[in-house]
C-alpha angles and dihedrals in degrees: 000000000000092000092049090049091054090049090052092051092049091051092050091049091050092049091049093050096048097071091049092054091045091050091051090050092050091046092053090047092052091048089051093049092048089051090049091058085078096039116134091234114082094211091057091052092049092048093047093052091046094052094046090053095045090053094042093230103188095185088063094061095098091050092047092050089053090049091054087085092060114141092228118084094211091055093049090050093052090046094054090044089053093049092050090051092049091045100201116164089222087076094063095100089052091053089051091050096044092048083075093052118126091237115087090207091056091046092052093048090048091054089052090051091053091051093047091051090064106032107037136040129219093279092055094252108152113232095188126120092258119035093193106112138078098247095199088098116024089178099063119142092252126083109279109217094189118123133166118251113266091245093059112104113212120208109254089222090060092050092047096052094046090047090054089056090063085082096050118136089236119078092208092059092045091052094047091048090053091050090051094050090052093050090048092046088228101191091169089063095060094103090051090047091052092049091048092050090053090055101036119111102173114092098215092052092048090053092049092049090053091049088052091055088052093050093048086054099201114138087212087079092053098086092072089059096066096086091042095063086066095045112134091226111090096214092051098049092041090056092043093050091049094048095044088054095049092047091045094233102184094190090075095054097094091050093048092048090051090051093051094047095043123096125216096281092045090052088051088057093043097050101021088249139018101281100191127048094212116059090202092056094062093038092054093049093047096046091048091052092048090049091055093048092049096201120169090227087075097046095105090056092050092049092049096045094044087085098041121131089237115091094212093054092051091048096048092043091054091049092048093052090047093052093048084060098206108146091206087081092058096096092056091048093048092049091051091046092055093059103029116115104175110100098218092047092050089053090050090050091050089052090049092050090051091050091048093056109278098119095183090073090071085082090064090056096044092049089062102040098096095059106019125076090197093060092043089053091055093053091047087063093060117120119232091258090059094056095088088066088069098049097085089056091050090053099044110030136078123293090250091057092042091056092049093048092046088056089055092046091049093051098041109023128101124225091283088067090066089081095065091044092051089048089057090048087062101044108020132097120263092269092047091048090052091050091048092050090051090049090055091049091050095048093047090046090059095039108036116189143098 
């Protein structure tokens, strides 16, 4: 027993000593790599920056930021790559500086670093509004739905430098800059985005600039979309029509009405050629945009198409009449509702009846909000003064519904909505409390004050 006890003690001592030795070795290695960032040999400096980045050595950030001024382009590239990997907010001024580098690779990596600084923490957890993308490459060819939370304040210097890159000689950099401004919700960059759109000749970059206007979400950027809805490139005018609708840009209404009323030959005159092979494709996009704008100048189209044999046209027509908000259309909506069989159209008609004064139909929308994007979209249109209509559901319904409604309240409510969120912080489950806390952050982010 005594021998075995001694063996046990020796093993414990050895195990305790091993981490200390390893830590000393790592410490010496980091010190050596930091020293090599200033080594006369370029290869040593490149290798040092690469290894510090691969191992995410946070204590090396000050040395890496100093090395960002290296005379050699390869070294600067490895330095910015390392800083992006480490993802320390202290590096933000370096990203801003290197975004003006002469190397497009360094510029692109610097833009990525700026994005990372605001949407992900050191562990890689994405703090954006929608954690639905693989953030390894924010510049993929697909639409990137990521956006910062509204309570995140972005450094004006970062917005300025990325905005300047919209005029880069390289289309890739211009596109990546547009992506970044959308993710950062850079409202201050709207004038630069409008100027860039006026000068841009590359289709992909035009599309990304329009998407950025959509993400920023300020109708003030909508005026620049008017010429784009008549662009001869399908992808450009499709994106412009969608964004103009979502931002409710009323200046485009006459053009959209003309498109919807025009036949094939008229469209050939309007665009210079028939831009879309399927007549229904353009019609659907245009009617959907008009429905979101809800302008009385399109009422005759909504009334006509409310009885179409196409489900999408009945749905969008119902939505459009509801958003116009004129109760004189209520009899037509009620009549359609009484005979409608399609589920999505019935939901649109319930939304329209609520908008036209029948408050009891809010229940139909709320009942579907946990599992239906269409219903969630309707609630996300609510004005702050409509939020109290949701409070009784927050108090009395399931946790799943509470969480969904708290998301709506957080994104749409004014400071008075903080009361219901704080009430849920006191009485809700852990998941509900988390949703309520986030709602409070979002409201205070949009309405800073005491």
